[in-house]
C-alpha positions as CSV (number, residue, x, y, z in Angstrom):
1,M,0.1,-0.2,0.0
2,L,1.3,3.6,-0.9
3,E,1.9,5.5,1.8
4,L,-0.3,9.4,1.1
5,K,1.7,12.5,1.3
6,K,0.9,15.5,4.2
7,I,0.0,18.9,2.4
8,S,1.6,21.5,4.1
9,A,-1.4,23.8,6.6
10,D,0.1,26.9,4.3
11,A,-2.0,25.1,2.2
12,V,-5.3,24.6,3.6
13,P,-6.9,27.6,1.7
14,S,-5.9,27.6,-1.5
15,A,-6.7,22.9,-1.3
16,L,-10.0,23.5,-0.1
17,E,-10.8,26.3,-3.4
18,M,-9.3,23.8,-5.2
19,A,-12.3,20.9,-3.9
20,H,-14.8,23.3,-4.2
21,R,-14.0,23.6,-8.2
22,Y,-13.8,20.0,-8.6
23,R,-17.2,19.9,-7.0
24,L,-18.7,22.3,-9.2
25,L,-16.6,20.3,-11.9
26,N,-18.7,17.4,-10.8
27,E,-15.7,15.6,-9.4
28,P,-16.6,14.2,-6.3
29,Q,-14.2,12.3,-5.8
30,A,-11.2,14.4,-6.5
31,A,-13.5,17.2,-4.2
32,E,-13.1,14.2,-1.4
33,S,-9.3,13.3,-1.8
34,I,-8.8,16.6,-1.4
35,C,-10.4,17.0,1.8
36,R,-9.2,13.9,3.4
37,D,-5.7,15.4,2.9
38,I,-7.0,18.4,4.4
39,L,-8.3,16.7,7.4
40,E,-4.7,14.5,8.3
41,V,-3.3,18.4,8.7
42,E,-6.2,19.8,10.2
43,P,-9.2,17.4,11.6
44,T,-11.5,19.3,12.6
45,N,-11.1,22.1,10.3
46,E,-15.3,22.5,9.9
47,Q,-14.9,24.0,6.4
48,A,-13.3,20.8,4.7
49,L,-15.8,18.6,6.6
50,I,-18.5,20.4,5.3
51,T,-16.8,19.9,1.6
52,L,-16.4,16.6,2.0
53,L,-19.6,15.6,3.6
54,L,-20.9,17.6,0.2
55,A,-19.2,15.1,-2.1
56,L,-19.8,12.2,-0.4
57,T,-23.4,13.1,-1.5
58,D,-23.0,14.4,-5.1
59,N,-21.8,10.8,-5.1
60,F,-25.0,9.2,-4.0
61,S,-26.1,8.2,-7.9
62,N,-23.1,6.3,-8.1
63,E,-22.6,4.4,-5.3
64,I,-24.8,5.2,-2.7
65,T,-24.3,2.6,0.1
66,R,-20.7,3.9,0.9
67,S,-20.5,7.2,0.0
68,F,-24.3,7.4,2.2
69,S,-22.1,6.0,5.4
70,Q,-18.6,7.6,5.1
71,A,-21.1,11.2,5.0
72,K,-23.4,10.0,8.2
73,E,-20.0,9.5,10.1
74,V,-18.4,12.8,9.0
75,V,-21.6,14.9,9.8
76,E,-20.9,13.6,13.1
77,R,-17.5,15.3,13.8
78,L,-19.4,18.2,12.8
79,A,-19.3,21.3,15.9
80,G,-23.3,21.4,17.4
81,H,-26.4,19.9,17.0
82,S,-28.1,23.0,15.0
83,L,-25.7,21.8,12.5
84,R,-25.2,18.2,12.5
85,S,-28.8,18.6,12.5
86,Y,-29.0,20.9,9.1
87,Y,-26.1,18.8,7.3
88,S,-28.4,15.3,8.2
89,G,-31.3,16.6,6.3
90,V,-28.5,18.2,3.5
91,I,-27.7,13.9,3.3
92,Y,-31.0,12.9,3.3
93,E,-32.7,14.9,1.2
94,R,-29.8,14.4,-1.3
95,R,-30.3,10.4,-0.7
96,A,-33.8,11.1,-1.8
97,K,-33.3,13.1,-5.0
98,A,-30.8,10.0,-6.1
99,H,-33.4,8.1,-5.7
100,L,-35.3,9.2,-7.8
101,R,-32.6,10.3,-10.6
102,I,-32.2,6.2,-10.2
103,G,-34.9,5.2,-10.4
104,G,-36.2,1.3,-9.4
105,P,-38.5,-0.6,-7.8
106,N,-39.9,1.6,-4.6
107,A,-37.7,4.3,-5.1
108,Q,-40.5,7.1,-5.5
109,E,-41.6,5.9,-2.3
110,M,-38.6,5.4,-1.4
111,A,-37.4,9.4,-1.4
112,Y,-41.4,10.5,0.2
113,S,-39.5,8.3,3.0
114,W,-36.0,10.3,3.1
115,L,-38.0,13.2,2.1
116,E,-39.6,13.3,5.0
117,K,-36.9,12.5,7.2
118,A,-34.7,15.6,5.7
119,M,-38.1,17.8,6.9
120,Q,-37.7,16.5,10.5
121,A,-34.0,17.4,10.8
122,F,-33.8,20.9,9.2
123,D,-37.3,20.9,11.9
124,E,-35.0,20.3,14.3
125,A,-32.5,22.6,13.0
126,L,-34.9,25.2,13.3
127,T,-35.4,24.5,16.9
128,R,-32.0,24.3,17.8
129,S,-30.1,27.2,16.1
130,E,-30.0,30.9,18.2
131,Q,-31.4,32.6,14.9
132,D,-33.4,31.5,12.0
133,N,-31.7,29.0,10.2
134,Q,-33.0,30.7,6.6
135,E,-30.7,27.4,5.4
136,A,-32.9,25.0,7.3
137,V,-36.3,27.1,5.6
138,L,-35.0,26.7,2.3
139,R,-34.0,23.6,2.3
140,W,-37.2,22.0,4.4
141,N,-39.4,24.1,1.3
142,A,-37.3,22.7,-1.3
143,C,-38.4,19.1,0.2
144,A,-42.1,20.3,0.5
145,R,-42.4,22.0,-3.2
146,L,-40.8,18.0,-4.1
147,M,-43.3,15.7,-2.8
148,N,-45.8,18.1,-4.4
149,E,-43.9,18.1,-7.5
150,Y,-44.3,14.1,-6.9
151,Q,-47.6,13.7,-5.1
152,A,-47.5,9.7,-6.3
153,M,-44.9,9.4,-4.3
154,K,-46.1,8.4,-1.4
155,P,-45.1,4.7,0.6
156,T,-46.6,2.3,0.8
157,V,-45.1,1.0,3.3
158,T,-43.0,2.5,6.0
159,F,-39.9,2.0,5.2
160,E,-38.1,3.4,8.4
161,R,-40.5,2.1,10.8
162,E,-40.0,-1.5,8.8
163,G,-36.7,-1.1,9.2
164,L,-35.9,-1.0,5.8
165,L,-34.8,3.2,5.1
166,D,-31.1,2.8,6.3
167,S,-30.6,-0.6,4.2
168,Y,-32.7,-0.3,1.7
169,E,-30.5,0.6,-2.0
170,T,-32.0,1.4,-5.5
171,P,-30.9,-0.6,-7.8
172,H,-28.6,0.4,-10.8
């Protein structure tokens, strides 16, 4: 196994910019790698943690199981309950959208369940934030609009109650 090289602490700001650019170029694996390099030098760098989390969610359509479990691990490293709630909601919302993009059996029902879970997380972020968290409001509204648009996606099975929500993966 090859030993990875460490970046210098001085390189962190430019590396963060590079990670953002790779996300914009739709290259989540490159952004993920850069963020992991940054976190080797600064393990609590919140910008790197958030960018890593977002890069992982960008990759849901390609490998939902690995990316989802790693994103959930990253969210636990964020400081503050409100921030963790908000980004948990982002993870769930993006998983819902991945199910809709990928399709397959029960994809719409799964998406609906994940959107419900996202909205609960955004509500929690709102109640726990010191100020009104307008980002959480905007994300909640985006989920509501998506649910309104796809009214036929209401679940016939309650995946969360049945213990299936975390284990279900839309086939490729």
